C-alpha positions as CSV (number, residue, x, y, z in Angstrom):
1,M,-27.8,17.0,-15.6
2,R,-23.9,16.1,-15.1
3,R,-23.3,18.1,-18.2
4,T,-25.5,21.1,-17.3
5,I,-23.0,20.9,-13.7
6,E,-20.0,20.6,-15.8
7,R,-20.8,23.9,-18.3
8,I,-21.7,26.0,-15.3
9,D,-18.5,24.7,-13.5
10,R,-16.5,25.8,-16.9
11,L,-18.2,29.0,-17.1
12,M,-17.6,30.0,-13.2
13,A,-13.9,28.6,-12.9
14,S,-12.7,32.0,-14.3
15,I,-14.6,34.3,-11.8
16,L,-14.5,32.1,-8.5
17,S,-11.7,30.5,-6.3
18,A,-11.0,27.2,-6.1
19,E,-12.6,27.2,-2.6
20,Q,-15.8,28.8,-4.2
21,A,-16.0,26.9,-7.2
22,A,-15.8,23.5,-5.0
23,E,-18.8,24.6,-3.0
24,L,-21.0,26.0,-6.0
25,H,-20.2,22.6,-7.2
26,A,-21.1,20.7,-4.2
27,V,-24.6,23.1,-4.1
28,L,-25.4,22.3,-7.8
29,V,-25.1,18.5,-7.5
30,A,-27.1,18.5,-4.0
31,C,-29.8,20.9,-5.8
32,L,-29.8,19.0,-9.7
33,V,-28.9,15.5,-9.1
34,G,-29.3,14.7,-5.1
35,E,-33.3,15.7,-5.4
36,G,-33.6,14.5,-8.9
37,G,-35.3,11.7,-7.6
38,G,-34.7,7.8,-8.2
39,S,-31.4,6.4,-7.9
40,R,-29.6,10.1,-7.4
41,G,-31.5,10.5,-4.6
42,C,-29.6,8.0,-1.8
43,E,-29.2,8.8,1.4
44,T,-26.5,6.4,2.9
45,V,-23.3,4.7,1.7
46,A,-25.3,1.3,1.0
47,E,-27.4,2.7,-1.4
48,Y,-24.8,3.8,-3.6
49,V,-22.9,0.3,-3.2
50,E,-26.0,-1.0,-5.2
51,L,-25.5,1.5,-8.1
52,F,-21.7,0.8,-7.8
53,L,-22.0,-2.8,-8.2
54,A,-24.5,-2.4,-11.3
55,A,-22.0,-0.2,-13.0
56,K,-19.1,-2.7,-12.5
57,R,-21.1,-5.5,-13.3
58,L,-22.0,-3.7,-17.0
59,E,-18.5,-2.7,-17.1
60,G,-17.7,-6.6,-17.6
61,C,-16.2,-7.2,-13.8
62,S,-16.7,-11.2,-12.7
63,E,-19.0,-12.4,-10.4
64,R,-16.3,-12.9,-8.1
65,S,-15.1,-9.6,-8.5
66,L,-18.8,-8.1,-7.7
67,R,-18.8,-10.7,-5.0
68,Y,-15.4,-9.2,-3.0
69,Y,-16.6,-5.7,-3.6
70,A,-20.1,-6.3,-1.8
71,S,-18.8,-7.9,0.8
72,T,-15.8,-5.7,1.6
73,L,-18.6,-2.6,0.9
74,A,-21.0,-4.2,3.2
75,R,-19.0,-4.5,6.3
76,F,-17.5,-0.4,5.5
77,C,-21.2,0.3,5.4
78,A,-21.9,-1.5,8.9
79,E,-19.1,0.5,10.4
80,V,-19.4,3.6,8.8
81,S,-23.0,4.6,8.8
82,K,-23.1,8.1,7.5
83,P,-23.9,9.9,4.2
84,A,-21.6,9.4,1.6
85,H,-20.7,13.1,1.1
86,D,-20.2,12.9,4.8
87,V,-17.8,10.3,4.9
88,S,-14.4,11.9,5.9
89,T,-10.8,10.4,5.4
90,D,-10.5,10.0,8.9
91,D,-13.5,7.6,9.2
92,I,-11.9,5.7,6.2
93,R,-8.9,5.6,7.9
94,D,-10.4,4.8,11.1
95,Y,-12.0,1.7,9.4
96,L,-8.7,0.6,7.9
97,M,-7.2,1.0,11.0
98,G,-9.7,-1.0,13.2
99,Y,-9.7,-3.7,10.8
100,A,-6.1,-4.1,10.8
101,G,-6.1,-3.8,14.5
102,D,-7.7,-7.4,15.2
103,G,-4.6,-9.2,14.1
104,R,-5.9,-11.6,11.9
105,V,-5.3,-9.7,8.3
106,G,-2.1,-8.9,6.7
107,K,-1.1,-5.8,5.0
108,T,-2.0,-7.2,1.6
109,T,-5.7,-7.6,2.6
110,I,-6.0,-4.1,4.1
111,D,-4.5,-2.3,1.1
112,N,-7.0,-4.5,-1.0
113,I,-9.9,-3.3,1.1
114,R,-8.5,0.3,0.7
115,R,-8.1,-0.2,-3.0
116,V,-12.0,-1.3,-3.3
117,I,-13.1,1.3,-0.8
118,S,-11.2,3.9,-3.2
119,S,-12.5,2.5,-6.4
120,F,-16.0,3.0,-5.0
121,F,-15.3,6.6,-3.8
122,S,-13.6,7.3,-7.1
123,W,-16.7,6.1,-8.9
124,L,-19.0,8.5,-6.6
125,E,-16.9,11.2,-7.5
126,E,-16.8,10.6,-11.4
127,E,-20.8,10.2,-11.5
128,D,-21.0,13.5,-9.3
129,Y,-22.5,12.1,-6.2
130,I,-19.9,13.4,-3.9
131,V,-17.6,16.5,-5.0
132,K,-14.1,14.7,-3.9
133,S,-13.1,11.1,-2.8
134,P,-11.9,10.9,0.8
135,V,-9.8,8.2,-0.1
136,R,-7.5,10.4,-2.6
137,R,-5.2,11.0,0.8
138,I,-4.8,7.6,1.7
139,H,-1.7,6.1,0.1
140,K,-1.0,2.1,-0.9
141,V,-0.3,0.3,2.1
142,K,3.3,-0.8,1.7
143,T,3.8,-4.4,2.1
144,A,7.2,-6.9,1.5
145,T,7.6,-8.6,-1.3
146,K,8.7,-11.9,-1.1
147,A,11.5,-13.7,-3.7
148,K,10.2,-17.0,-4.6
149,E,12.4,-19.7,-4.1
150,V,13.6,-21.0,-7.5
151,L,14.8,-24.4,-8.2
152,S,18.4,-25.4,-9.2
153,D,19.4,-27.3,-11.9
154,E,20.4,-30.2,-9.7
155,D,16.8,-30.0,-7.6
156,L,15.2,-29.7,-11.2
157,V,17.0,-33.1,-12.1
158,T,15.9,-34.7,-9.2
159,L,12.6,-33.7,-9.6
160,R,12.6,-35.3,-13.1
161,D,14.0,-38.3,-12.2
162,S,11.7,-39.0,-9.3
163,C,8.8,-39.2,-11.9
164,A,7.0,-42.4,-12.2
165,T,5.1,-41.8,-15.2
166,K,5.5,-40.0,-18.4
167,R,2.3,-37.8,-17.6
168,D,4.0,-37.0,-14.3
169,L,7.3,-35.9,-16.3
170,A,5.3,-33.9,-18.9
171,I,3.8,-32.0,-15.9
172,V,7.5,-31.3,-14.5
173,E,8.6,-30.1,-18.0
174,I,5.5,-27.8,-18.7
175,L,6.0,-26.5,-15.4
176,A,9.8,-25.9,-15.8
177,S,9.9,-24.8,-19.2
178,T,6.7,-22.3,-19.4
179,G,6.6,-20.8,-16.0
180,I,2.7,-21.5,-16.3
181,R,1.0,-21.7,-13.5
182,V,-0.2,-24.8,-11.6
183,G,-4.0,-23.7,-11.9
184,E,-3.3,-23.1,-15.6
185,L,-1.9,-26.3,-16.0
186,V,-4.8,-28.3,-14.3
187,N,-7.1,-26.7,-16.9
188,L,-5.2,-27.9,-19.8
C-alpha cells in the first residue's frame, strides 16, 4: 500500500503545488492505510506506541531502551490524548515545558524525552501513519557541558602510594592507563 501511495505522490508531484501534494498524500494515507484494518487503523497515540516498540524490538534495541521508550511515551500519551495525526508541535512543546516546569528534571532529561518523542514521530512519518512529524521544528535542548576533572601526576602518585594490595594497584593502573570506565573494569 505504501508503494502505491509513493507512486501516486511521484506521478502527481509535477502537477500539484507542495501544499496540494501534502493534502493529497494525507488523503491517500487516510483512505488507503488508515482504513485498511488491523494495525493501520490505530486511532490514539498509545496504539501506535505498541507498534513503534515492536519495530524497535525487531531492530534490536535493548530491553532497557525499550522500557525507557515505553515509560516516556506512556507519560506523553497520558498528557496528550489526541489521535497521532492531530498532535501538533505546540502540543509537544507544551508537554516538554510542563515536564520541565516541575523543577525536578534537568535539561539533559528534557532533551532525552524530546529525542524519544522525535524518534517515535519520525517512525510514524516513515511508516506513513502521519504526513509530517510535529517534532521537526523542536530543536535540541542546549545543555552545559562540564569538563571532567583530571588527576594531576602528583595526585596519581599519591593514589598509587595509598594502595594497600597489588589488586588495588592494578585497578588504579588499569583505570589510569586505559581510560576504561569503572563499570567496564568491574565486568572484567
